[in-house]
Phi, psi and omega in degrees: 000133181258140175286136180256341174201164177233136177251130177245125176233148173060035177289154175295338178242115189302331180290345177277340180296142176146184176262130179248120183268148184290144179229152179291147182291341178276354174265126184269129180304141180301322184289328178295313178300315180298317179296316176300320179296313181302327183264003185060035178261153173286117184298312180299314180300317182290322180295319178296325181290317184266330179266150176278355177070005181241322182278138173290165181235171186233142183227137175265173179302327183272014184066018166294153181212157178232130179219159174282119181258102179283357176285343176290159184312310184239025184074164181171160177272132180229153173262185185293343177258014179084012176283130177285135183250126177261115183252000000 
């Protein structure tokens, strides 16, 4: 069974709260792209480096997102501000 959405409630940062809908792994989150552009990083290259390209990611209506970051020591889910998410 595949998850179609993730609900986040009572997060320490209120903008993280909400319903996150599943997205295909080959689509790059808009917020991820904005961060890369602000840092002068190549968005596609960074997404390939940090995402495994296989797991879907999740996005809320306010463009907050949660994705699997393989750059973490043991891999892990992170939101758009680098907050580690425990699912």
